[in-house]
Each structure stands twice: as structure tokens, then as C-alpha cells.
C-alpha positions as CSV (number, residue, x, y, z in Angstrom):
1,M,0.0,0.0,0.0
2,L,2.8,2.4,0.9
3,S,4.7,1.6,-2.3
4,S,1.5,2.2,-4.2
5,A,1.0,5.6,-2.5
6,L,4.6,6.6,-3.2
7,S,4.2,5.6,-6.8
8,R,1.2,7.9,-7.1
9,V,3.1,10.7,-5.4
10,R,6.0,10.3,-7.9
11,S,3.6,10.2,-10.8
12,T,1.9,13.4,-9.6
13,V,5.2,15.1,-9.1
14,S,6.3,14.0,-12.5
15,R,3.2,15.4,-14.1
16,S,3.6,18.7,-12.2
17,V,7.2,19.1,-13.3
18,A,6.1,18.3,-16.9
19,A,3.3,20.8,-16.7
20,S,5.6,23.4,-15.3
21,A,8.1,22.8,-18.1
22,S,5.4,23.0,-20.6
23,A,4.0,26.2,-19.1
24,S,7.5,27.7,-19.1
25,A,8.1,26.8,-22.7
26,S,4.7,28.3,-23.6
27,A,5.5,31.5,-21.7
28,S,8.8,31.6,-23.5
29,C,7.0,31.1,-26.8
30,F,4.7,34.1,-26.1
31,S,7.2,36.3,-24.4
32,T,8.3,37.7,-27.8
33,R,6.5,38.6,-30.9
34,S,8.1,38.3,-34.3
35,V,8.4,41.5,-36.3
36,G,9.8,40.5,-39.6
37,V,13.3,39.1,-38.8
38,R,13.5,40.9,-35.5
39,S,12.0,40.1,-32.1
40,Y,10.2,42.6,-29.9
41,S,10.9,42.3,-26.1
42,D,8.6,40.7,-23.6
43,H,5.7,42.9,-22.9
44,A,5.9,41.9,-19.2
45,V,9.1,44.0,-19.0
46,S,6.9,47.0,-19.5
47,F,5.3,46.5,-16.1
48,M,8.7,46.9,-14.4
49,H,10.0,50.2,-13.1
50,V,13.8,50.9,-12.8
51,D,14.9,54.0,-11.0
52,T,16.9,56.5,-13.0
53,P,18.3,59.9,-12.1
54,D,15.3,61.7,-13.7
55,N,12.6,59.1,-12.9
56,N,12.4,58.0,-9.3
57,A,10.2,58.6,-6.2
58,N,12.2,61.6,-5.2
59,T,12.1,63.4,-8.6
60,P,10.3,66.7,-8.1
61,F,6.9,66.9,-9.8
62,D,3.8,69.0,-9.4
63,F,1.0,70.0,-11.7
64,S,1.0,73.5,-13.2
65,P,-1.6,76.0,-11.8
66,E,-3.4,75.8,-15.1
67,L,-3.8,72.1,-14.9
68,Y,-4.8,72.3,-11.2
69,K,-7.8,74.2,-12.4
70,R,-8.6,71.4,-14.8
71,I,-8.1,68.8,-12.1
72,D,-10.7,70.6,-9.9
73,Q,-13.1,70.4,-12.8
74,I,-12.4,66.7,-13.3
75,L,-12.8,65.8,-9.6
76,A,-16.1,67.7,-9.4
77,K,-17.6,65.1,-11.7
78,Y,-17.2,62.3,-9.1
79,P,-18.5,61.8,-5.5
80,P,-15.8,62.4,-2.8
81,N,-15.6,58.6,-2.1
82,R,-15.2,57.9,-5.9
83,K,-12.3,60.2,-6.6
84,R,-10.2,57.2,-7.8
85,S,-12.4,57.2,-11.0
86,A,-10.3,60.2,-12.1
87,T,-7.1,58.2,-12.2
88,L,-7.0,57.9,-16.0
89,P,-7.9,61.6,-16.7
90,L,-5.2,62.7,-14.3
91,L,-2.6,60.4,-15.9
92,D,-3.5,62.0,-19.2
93,L,-2.9,65.5,-17.8
94,A,0.4,64.4,-16.3
95,Q,1.5,63.0,-19.6
96,R,0.5,66.2,-21.4
97,Q,2.5,68.3,-19.0
98,C,5.6,66.1,-19.2
99,G,5.6,66.0,-23.0
100,G,4.4,62.5,-23.6
101,W,5.3,60.4,-20.6
102,V,4.3,60.0,-16.9
103,P,7.2,59.8,-14.4
104,L,6.9,57.8,-11.2
105,A,6.7,61.0,-9.1
106,A,3.7,62.1,-11.1
107,M,1.9,58.8,-10.3
108,N,2.6,59.3,-6.7
109,K,1.3,62.9,-6.9
110,I,-1.9,61.6,-8.5
111,A,-2.3,59.0,-5.7
112,Q,-1.9,61.8,-3.2
113,L,-4.6,63.9,-4.9
114,L,-7.0,61.0,-5.1
115,E,-6.2,59.7,-1.6
116,V,-5.4,56.2,-2.8
117,A,-2.4,53.9,-2.4
118,P,0.2,54.5,-5.1
119,I,-0.2,51.0,-6.4
120,R,-3.8,51.9,-7.5
121,V,-2.3,54.4,-9.9
122,Y,0.5,52.1,-11.0
123,E,-2.1,49.4,-11.9
124,V,-3.8,51.8,-14.3
125,A,-0.6,53.2,-15.8
126,T,0.7,49.8,-16.6
127,F,-2.5,48.5,-18.0
128,Y,-3.0,51.1,-20.8
129,S,-0.4,51.1,-23.5
130,M,-1.1,54.8,-24.3
131,V,0.3,55.7,-20.9
132,N,4.1,56.1,-21.5
133,R,6.3,55.5,-18.5
134,K,9.5,56.4,-20.2
135,P,10.3,59.6,-22.2
136,V,9.3,59.6,-25.8
137,G,10.1,61.9,-28.7
138,K,8.1,64.9,-29.8
139,Y,6.3,62.6,-32.2
140,H,5.5,59.1,-31.1
141,L,5.1,57.0,-34.2
142,Q,3.0,53.9,-33.6
143,V,2.7,51.4,-36.4
144,C,-0.4,49.2,-36.4
145,V,0.7,45.5,-36.5
146,T,-2.6,43.7,-36.3
147,S,-3.6,41.2,-39.0
148,P,-5.2,43.5,-41.7
149,C,-2.2,46.0,-41.5
150,M,0.3,43.1,-41.4
151,V,-1.2,41.6,-44.6
152,K,-1.1,45.0,-46.3
153,G,2.6,45.5,-45.4
154,S,3.0,47.0,-41.9
155,D,6.2,45.0,-41.4
156,E,7.7,46.7,-44.4
157,I,6.7,50.1,-43.2
158,L,8.1,49.4,-39.8
159,H,11.5,48.3,-41.2
160,A,11.5,51.3,-43.6
161,L,11.0,53.7,-40.7
162,E,13.7,51.9,-38.6
163,K,16.2,52.3,-41.5
164,H,15.2,55.9,-42.2
165,L,15.3,57.0,-38.6
166,G,18.3,54.9,-37.6
167,I,16.5,53.4,-34.6
168,H,14.8,50.2,-33.7
169,L,11.3,49.5,-32.3
170,G,10.9,51.2,-28.8
171,E,13.8,53.6,-29.4
172,T,14.0,57.4,-29.7
173,T,16.1,59.3,-32.2
174,A,19.2,61.1,-30.8
175,D,17.6,64.5,-31.4
176,G,14.6,63.5,-29.4
177,V,12.1,64.1,-32.2
178,F,10.8,60.6,-33.0
179,T,10.0,57.5,-31.0
180,L,9.1,54.4,-32.9
181,G,6.5,52.0,-31.4
182,E,3.8,49.6,-32.4
183,M,0.1,49.4,-31.5
184,E,-2.6,46.8,-31.9
185,C,-5.8,47.5,-34.0
186,M,-6.7,51.2,-34.3
187,G,-10.0,50.6,-36.0
188,C,-9.2,51.6,-39.5
189,C,-8.7,48.2,-41.0
190,V,-10.3,49.2,-44.4
191,N,-7.5,51.8,-44.8
192,A,-4.6,49.5,-43.8
193,P,-1.8,49.9,-43.3
194,M,-1.6,52.8,-41.0
195,I,0.3,54.6,-38.3
196,A,-0.9,56.7,-35.4
197,V,1.2,59.8,-34.4
198,A,1.0,61.2,-31.0
199,D,2.2,64.8,-31.3
200,Y,3.7,66.1,-28.0
201,S,5.6,69.0,-29.6
202,N,3.6,71.7,-27.8
203,P,2.9,70.5,-24.2
204,P,0.5,70.5,-22.5
205,E,-1.4,70.4,-25.8
206,W,-1.2,67.3,-27.9
207,R,-2.6,65.8,-31.1
208,Y,-3.4,62.2,-32.0
209,D,-3.6,61.7,-35.8
210,Y,-4.0,58.7,-38.1
211,Y,-2.1,58.4,-41.4
212,E,-3.7,55.6,-43.5
213,D,-3.3,53.8,-46.8
214,L,0.4,54.0,-46.5
215,T,3.3,52.7,-48.5
216,T,6.9,52.7,-47.3
217,E,7.5,55.8,-49.4
218,T,4.4,57.8,-48.1
219,A,5.2,56.7,-44.5
220,I,8.7,58.3,-44.8
221,K,7.1,61.4,-46.4
222,V,4.8,61.7,-43.4
223,V,7.8,61.5,-41.0
224,E,9.7,64.1,-42.9
225,A,6.7,66.5,-43.1
226,L,6.4,66.1,-39.3
227,R,10.1,66.8,-38.9
228,K,9.8,70.0,-40.9
229,G,6.6,71.1,-39.1
230,D,4.7,71.1,-42.4
231,K,1.2,72.4,-41.6
232,T,-0.2,71.3,-44.9
233,L,0.3,67.6,-44.0
234,K,-3.0,65.9,-44.6
235,I,-4.2,63.4,-42.0
236,G,-6.1,60.3,-42.9
237,P,-5.7,58.4,-46.2
238,Q,-2.5,59.1,-48.1
239,N,-3.6,57.6,-51.5
240,G,-6.3,60.1,-52.5
241,R,-9.1,58.0,-50.9
242,K,-11.9,60.0,-49.3
243,N,-12.3,58.7,-45.7
244,C,-13.0,55.0,-46.0
245,E,-14.8,55.1,-49.3
246,P,-13.7,52.9,-52.3
247,Q,-10.9,54.4,-54.4
248,G,-11.9,55.9,-57.7
249,K,-15.4,56.9,-58.7
250,K,-18.6,56.0,-56.9
251,T,-20.3,52.7,-57.9
252,S,-23.5,53.3,-56.0
253,L,-25.4,55.8,-53.8
254,F,-25.3,58.5,-56.4
255,G,-28.3,60.3,-54.7
256,E,-30.3,60.4,-51.6
257,P,-31.6,56.9,-50.7
258,R,-35.4,56.5,-50.5
259,G,-37.0,56.4,-47.1
260,P,-38.2,53.2,-45.3
261,Y,-40.6,51.1,-47.3
262,C,-43.0,51.0,-44.3
263,R,-43.9,54.6,-45.1
264,D,-45.6,53.5,-48.3
265,L,-48.2,51.5,-46.4
């Protein structure tokens, strides 16, 4: 009986070890995503904070008087015992003020204003990819890498931008103008491939624009127009398409559609 029990224990341990090894291999498999011939680092790393001279708990931070007025307006929308609902709006204000990123000291300040533990702010900041916890360039270029854009050539656009800017994914140019990133579906699949550009060149104001129907050549033209501050740069489709309509001339809906048939009864 004892030998039988020991045998079952050994069998259970063996299965547990095998399952652990399988899970480890699976985690390793999903810890990187292939981008062409390159590999993008484990997303889990983005949850980690590493103190630097300009980003630690002792780094001075406070909101500007103008943004404090905006904070008062935001907090007025929530009951006193639900102030934590303003976490994301305040993170957005901090990111605007800091020119595109939210330092640790800003998160701690937000926690103080909302009267919550700092971890509650960290949880939100690490969940949303649009909250940048490291400095970014004046223009944050985010290439859509979801299936429709990938099928239409997003990898080629990403590599072309890397070569043109002399940086890799997740890096910033030496002059601090561009940061190159990736993003999942942006909701313009019919106009694939596309990039989103977060413009932090005039803090605390910012813009978030889509450039669609790109080729490697037009993607580089967009980047150079941004570099030059070209105010005539057109957002949206870059191939002459109007919004998300078919290219070329209309094939239907040449006039006002008739009303519902039920009105003829």
C-alpha cells in the first residue's frame, strides 16, 4: 500500500514538473512577438520600473496652476468617495504636461490627490499602452501591427522607418524628435496599413492623428513632413481616398436613398 502511494506521489510530481516545463516553454514562446526578422521584447518587462536619475520617487513633480484648475473640474464630476475614478484623466494630464510620458513622481502625486495607495495608480498606468512611463520623442510613431495591416505591409513600413530614422522599435532618435513604437488594432482596417502619431511637440497640448493607406514611401514622407513642421500635411488616407470610401469613382449611392418602405403602407 505504501509503495503504491509513493508511486502515485511520484507520478503526480512528474506530471507537475512536466506541466511546469510546458508552461515555461509556452510562456517563453509568447514572451516575444516576431516582427519580420526581429523580435520585440517581452511585454511583461513594460510592467517593471527601474529608478533613473530623472525618474524616481524623489524626482520633483507638481502640476501647473493651469492644470490644477482642470483637475478641480475633473474631480467635481465624481462623488468624494469615488475620486479614484479620475485616475486615468489625471494620468492623461500628467502625460501632457511632461511632453508625452508619466514619471513615477507624477503617479505618486496623483495617488496623493485621489487619496489612494500609489499601487492603484501604478495598476492603471501599466494596463493602458497609451500611458508612456518612459520619455518619448516629440512625435510618437505607432505602427499598427494587427492582421489587416500586417497583410497589407505593416512590417515593411516598420522596417523602412527603422532604417530611415536609424533606430529600432521602442527607441528614440538622438535628437529626441521621434520614438518608434507599435500598436494593436486602431479601428481603420479598411484603410490598412496605417500609423498613429501622438504629437507632443507643444505641451501640455497634444494631437493624435491617423495616417492611413500607407506605403513605405508615403510613410517616410509623413515622417519628414512632421520633422519640418509642415502644416499642410494631410491626416487620414494618403492615397487620395476619401475617408474609407472605395478608391476611384462611386459605384452606388449617387443620390439620396429612398425612405423606409414602411412609409408606403
